[in-house]
TIDO-616260 format. One record per residue (C-alpha): residue in three letters; z, x, y. Coordinates in nm, 2 decimals. Each point is the difference from the previous one (the first is absolute). Layout:
// TIDO-616260
   res       pz       px       py
   ALA        Z        X        Y
...
END
This chain:
// TIDO-616260
   res       pz       px       py
   UNK    -4.55    -3.45    -2.90
   UNK     0.20     0.30    -0.03
   UNK     0.15    -0.10     0.35
   UNK     0.03    -0.37    -0.13
   UNK     0.22     0.15    -0.29
   UNK     0.19     0.24     0.21
   UNK     0.10    -0.29     0.20
   UNK     0.17    -0.15    -0.30
   UNK     0.18     0.27    -0.14
   UNK     0.36     0.05     0.07
   UNK     0.21     0.03    -0.31
   UNK     0.37     0.14    -0.07
   UNK     0.06     0.38    -0.07
   UNK     0.32     0.14    -0.07
   UNK    -0.10     0.36     0.11
   UNK     0.19     0.14     0.27
   UNK    -0.13     0.00     0.35
   UNK    -0.11     0.27     0.22
   UNK    -0.15     0.06     0.35
   UNK    -0.26     0.17     0.16
   UNK     0.19     0.32     0.09
   UNK    -0.01     0.21     0.30
   UNK    -0.21    -0.11     0.31
   UNK     0.04    -0.38    -0.09
   UNK     0.12    -0.25     0.26
   UNK     0.24    -0.29    -0.12
   UNK     0.07    -0.29     0.23
   UNK     0.09    -0.38    -0.04
   UNK    -0.25    -0.27     0.01
   UNK     0.20    -0.29    -0.11
   UNK     0.38    -0.10    -0.07
   UNK     0.08     0.24    -0.31
   UNK    -0.37     0.13    -0.01
   UNK    -0.12     0.34     0.09
   UNK    -0.32     0.17    -0.03
   UNK    -0.04     0.37    -0.07
   UNK    -0.35     0.16     0.10
   UNK    -0.18     0.32     0.09
   UNK    -0.14     0.06     0.35
   UNK    -0.34    -0.08    -0.11
   UNK     0.12    -0.36    -0.10
   UNK     0.14    -0.10     0.31
   UNK    -0.27    -0.27     0.03
   UNK     0.06    -0.11    -0.38
   UNK     0.37     0.00     0.11
   UNK    -0.09    -0.26     0.30
   UNK    -0.15    -0.20    -0.27
   UNK     0.28    -0.01    -0.21
   UNK     0.23    -0.10     0.28
   UNK    -0.20    -0.30     0.09
   UNK    -0.06    -0.12    -0.37
   UNK     0.39     0.05    -0.05
   UNK     0.06    -0.24     0.34
   UNK    -0.24    -0.23    -0.17
   UNK     0.15     0.02    -0.36
   UNK     0.37    -0.09     0.08
   UNK    -0.02    -0.34     0.12
   UNK    -0.19    -0.07    -0.34
   UNK     0.25     0.15    -0.21
   UNK     0.30    -0.16     0.14
   UNK    -0.07    -0.29    -0.25
   UNK     0.14     0.22    -0.28
   UNK     0.29     0.18     0.17
   UNK     0.06     0.32     0.21
   UNK     0.01     0.38    -0.08
   UNK     0.34     0.11    -0.09
   UNK    -0.09     0.37     0.02
   UNK    -0.27     0.21     0.20
   UNK    -0.35     0.01    -0.13
   UNK    -0.21     0.31     0.09
   UNK    -0.37    -0.04     0.02
   UNK    -0.15     0.33    -0.07
   UNK    -0.35     0.06     0.11
   UNK    -0.17     0.25    -0.20
   UNK    -0.33     0.20     0.13
   UNK    -0.19    -0.04    -0.29
   UNK    -0.04    -0.17    -0.33
   UNK     0.11     0.27    -0.21
   UNK     0.34     0.02     0.19
   UNK     0.05    -0.36    -0.08
   UNK    -0.07     0.03    -0.38
   UNK     0.26     0.30    -0.01
   UNK     0.24    -0.19     0.21
   UNK    -0.02    -0.32    -0.23
   UNK    -0.05     0.18    -0.34
   UNK    -0.32    -0.16    -0.06
   UNK    -0.26     0.24    -0.06
   UNK    -0.36    -0.13    -0.06
   UNK     0.05    -0.32     0.21
   UNK    -0.29     0.03     0.23
   UNK     0.04    -0.36     0.12
   UNK     0.36     0.06     0.11
   UNK     0.08    -0.05     0.36
   UNK     0.37    -0.06    -0.01
   UNK     0.30     0.03    -0.22
   UNK     0.32    -0.19     0.05
   UNK     0.35     0.08    -0.10
   UNK     0.38    -0.15     0.09
   UNK     0.02     0.25     0.31
   UNK    -0.35     0.14     0.06
   UNK    -0.35    -0.07    -0.01
   UNK    -0.25     0.25    -0.02
   UNK    -0.32    -0.08     0.19
   UNK    -0.35     0.20     0.01
   UNK    -0.08     0.03     0.37
   UNK    -0.21    -0.28     0.08
   UNK    -0.25     0.23     0.19
   UNK    -0.11     0.14    -0.34
   UNK    -0.07    -0.34    -0.16
   UNK    -0.35    -0.01     0.07
   UNK    -0.23     0.19     0.23
   UNK     0.08    -0.19     0.28
   UNK     0.39    -0.05    -0.09
   UNK     0.15    -0.33    -0.03
   UNK     0.02    -0.32     0.24
   UNK     0.35    -0.12     0.13
   UNK    -0.05    -0.29    -0.24
   UNK    -0.03     0.21    -0.29
   UNK     0.29     0.18     0.08
   UNK     0.21    -0.31     0.08
   UNK    -0.10    -0.13    -0.35
   UNK     0.09     0.29    -0.18
   UNK     0.32     0.07     0.14
   UNK     0.12    -0.35    -0.02
   UNK    -0.06     0.01    -0.37
   UNK     0.19     0.32    -0.05
   UNK     0.28    -0.09     0.24
   UNK     0.03    -0.32    -0.23
   UNK     0.07     0.22    -0.30
   UNK     0.26     0.21     0.17
   UNK     0.17    -0.31     0.14
   UNK     0.00    -0.16    -0.34
   UNK     0.17     0.30    -0.15
   UNK     0.26     0.00     0.24
   UNK     0.10    -0.36     0.00
   UNK     0.02     0.01    -0.39
   UNK     0.18     0.31    -0.03
   UNK     0.13     0.34     0.15
   UNK    -0.14     0.36     0.03
   UNK     0.13     0.07    -0.37
   UNK    -0.06    -0.30    -0.17
   UNK    -0.35    -0.13     0.12
   UNK    -0.20     0.15    -0.27
   UNK     0.22    -0.16    -0.27
   UNK    -0.07    -0.36     0.10
   UNK    -0.29     0.00    -0.23
   UNK    -0.20    -0.20     0.24
   UNK    -0.35    -0.07    -0.15
   UNK    -0.30     0.11     0.15
   UNK    -0.15    -0.36     0.03
   UNK     0.31    -0.10     0.24
   UNK    -0.02     0.34     0.17
   UNK    -0.37    -0.02     0.08
   UNK    -0.02    -0.35     0.03
   UNK     0.28    -0.02     0.27
   UNK    -0.14     0.26     0.19
   UNK    -0.37    -0.14    -0.02
   UNK     0.13    -0.34     0.08
   UNK     0.20     0.10     0.30
   UNK    -0.31     0.19     0.13
   UNK    -0.23    -0.29    -0.07
   UNK    -0.22     0.24    -0.22
   UNK    -0.12    -0.28    -0.23
   UNK    -0.36     0.05     0.16
   UNK     0.00     0.35    -0.17
   UNK     0.09    -0.10    -0.35
   UNK    -0.16    -0.16    -0.28
   UNK    -0.04    -0.37    -0.01
   UNK     0.18    -0.24    -0.24
   UNK    -0.33    -0.05    -0.14
   UNK    -0.05     0.37    -0.06
   UNK     0.35     0.01    -0.16
   UNK    -0.09    -0.31    -0.22
   UNK    -0.33     0.14    -0.14
   UNK     0.22     0.35    -0.06
   UNK     0.24    -0.20    -0.22
   UNK    -0.30    -0.15    -0.18
   UNK    -0.16     0.31    -0.09
   UNK     0.33     0.20    -0.06
   UNK     0.23    -0.25    -0.14
   UNK     0.24     0.24    -0.13
   UNK     0.03     0.20     0.31
   UNK     0.25    -0.12     0.29
   UNK    -0.04     0.17     0.35
   UNK     0.38    -0.14     0.06
   UNK     0.20     0.12    -0.28
   UNK    -0.22     0.28    -0.07
   UNK    -0.07     0.12     0.35
   UNK     0.11     0.33    -0.03
   UNK    -0.19     0.10    -0.27
   UNK    -0.34    -0.18     0.12
   UNK     0.06     0.14     0.35
   UNK    -0.21     0.32    -0.01
   UNK    -0.31    -0.17    -0.18
   UNK     0.03    -0.37     0.13
   UNK     0.18     0.04     0.34
   UNK    -0.23    -0.27     0.17
   UNK     0.11    -0.28    -0.27
   UNK     0.36     0.14     0.03
   UNK     0.05    -0.03     0.37
   UNK    -0.20    -0.34    -0.02
   UNK     0.25    -0.14    -0.26
   UNK     0.30     0.12     0.21
   UNK    -0.10    -0.16     0.32
   UNK    -0.10    -0.34    -0.17
   UNK     0.31    -0.01    -0.22
   UNK     0.21     0.06     0.29
   UNK    -0.16    -0.23     0.23
   UNK     0.01    -0.28    -0.29
   UNK     0.37     0.10     0.01
   UNK     0.07    -0.09     0.37
   UNK    -0.23    -0.29     0.01
   UNK     0.20    -0.17    -0.32
   UNK     0.35     0.12     0.12
   UNK     0.00     0.12     0.35
   UNK     0.08     0.32     0.19
   UNK     0.37    -0.11    -0.02
   UNK    -0.04     0.10    -0.39
   UNK    -0.14     0.34     0.09
   UNK     0.29     0.08     0.24
   UNK     0.24    -0.14    -0.29
   UNK    -0.17     0.26    -0.24
   UNK     0.04     0.28     0.25
   UNK     0.38    -0.10     0.08
   UNK     0.10    -0.05    -0.34
   UNK    -0.11     0.37    -0.11
   UNK     0.20     0.10     0.29
   UNK     0.31    -0.12    -0.15
   UNK    -0.06     0.22    -0.31
   UNK    -0.26    -0.19    -0.27
   UNK    -0.31     0.15    -0.09
   UNK    -0.31    -0.19     0.08
   UNK    -0.03    -0.22    -0.32
   UNK     0.37    -0.12     0.07
   UNK    -0.07    -0.06     0.37
   UNK    -0.31    -0.19    -0.07
   UNK     0.14    -0.26    -0.24
   UNK     0.30    -0.03     0.25
   UNK    -0.22    -0.05     0.32
   UNK    -0.28    -0.19    -0.16
   UNK     0.17    -0.19    -0.29
   UNK    -0.23     0.11    -0.29
   UNK    -0.06     0.34    -0.17
   UNK    -0.26     0.21     0.13
   UNK    -0.20    -0.04    -0.29
   UNK    -0.02    -0.35     0.00
   UNK    -0.11     0.00     0.36
   UNK    -0.28     0.25    -0.10
   UNK    -0.11    -0.24    -0.31
   UNK    -0.03    -0.28     0.26
   UNK    -0.21     0.21     0.23
   UNK    -0.23     0.13    -0.28
   UNK    -0.04    -0.36    -0.12
   UNK    -0.06    -0.10     0.33
   UNK    -0.30     0.28     0.04
   UNK    -0.15    -0.07    -0.36
   UNK     0.00    -0.39     0.07
   UNK    -0.15     0.07     0.32
   UNK     0.24    -0.19     0.16
   UNK    -0.08     0.13     0.33
   UNK    -0.36    -0.17    -0.01
   UNK     0.22    -0.33     0.03
   UNK     0.10    -0.17     0.37
   UNK     0.34    -0.02    -0.10
   UNK     0.20     0.21     0.24
   UNK     0.31     0.20    -0.10
   UNK     0.32    -0.06     0.18
   UNK     0.33     0.16    -0.02
   UNK     0.22    -0.14    -0.25
   UNK     0.35    -0.10     0.07
   UNK     0.24     0.29    -0.10
   UNK     0.11    -0.06    -0.34
   UNK     0.38     0.05    -0.07
   UNK     0.10     0.35    -0.11
   UNK    -0.01     0.04    -0.37
   UNK     0.22     0.22    -0.24
   UNK    -0.15     0.32    -0.08
   UNK    -0.06     0.10    -0.35
   UNK     0.17     0.32    -0.13
   UNK    -0.24     0.23    -0.10
   UNK    -0.10     0.37     0.01
   UNK    -0.17     0.10     0.31
   UNK    -0.33     0.16    -0.04
   UNK    -0.07     0.37     0.01
   UNK    -0.09     0.17     0.31
   UNK    -0.38     0.09     0.02
END
């Protein structure tokens, strides 16, 4: 379970990046992607290289990297926690930022290390985060776009096809029935520590619902709109045609009424015409 959660974690953090210091090797493993590692992790670096090669074709659907991303292979979990500034996160295996991914060496994930498939899945998830930040903004502005956790984690989980790892729509419906005033979508940051399973499940299913209803073009539209200046809320309304909260209300209704139990399949809708954006104060930064 710890590894499972670790494979789903990769949120934004504005903290400055650091390398491994003296004795570390840094080499390219793909276009605009480097790996940095210590000699003992040469085999881990080989796994990273292969994972990047496999990830890049699947990432092209969202865009291309504008800046170099460095994957730093940390020799142990304590080193990862320090680099990510996430003490006490025993389940953590990686942490992604705009230009750097902190990765606990796969050789330390278990007594037998990690399989290539596990490394492939994790790095596809983490590279999705970094690519999303780069398409949506630049090195100075990416943390100010206010991209909600459900979209960040949902996009990474969807791209890495990790639906089999998260809680089901049935589980989410039962959670809302038992906790009618808790919302793992709008309250994700507050619920994350105590209810990480339901938070990640809700993120994956909400993002999948978004894609099935509006298509992947809408996702690219949200990212491209942010890249032109607006924050997430405004970009979402421009690209999708409805406010974020209205979409989330539709998804909550779909889950609570158990729409996923019916035979009707969701197909992408035709793009809606652009709507004028309301003038309203922007939400405060978290």
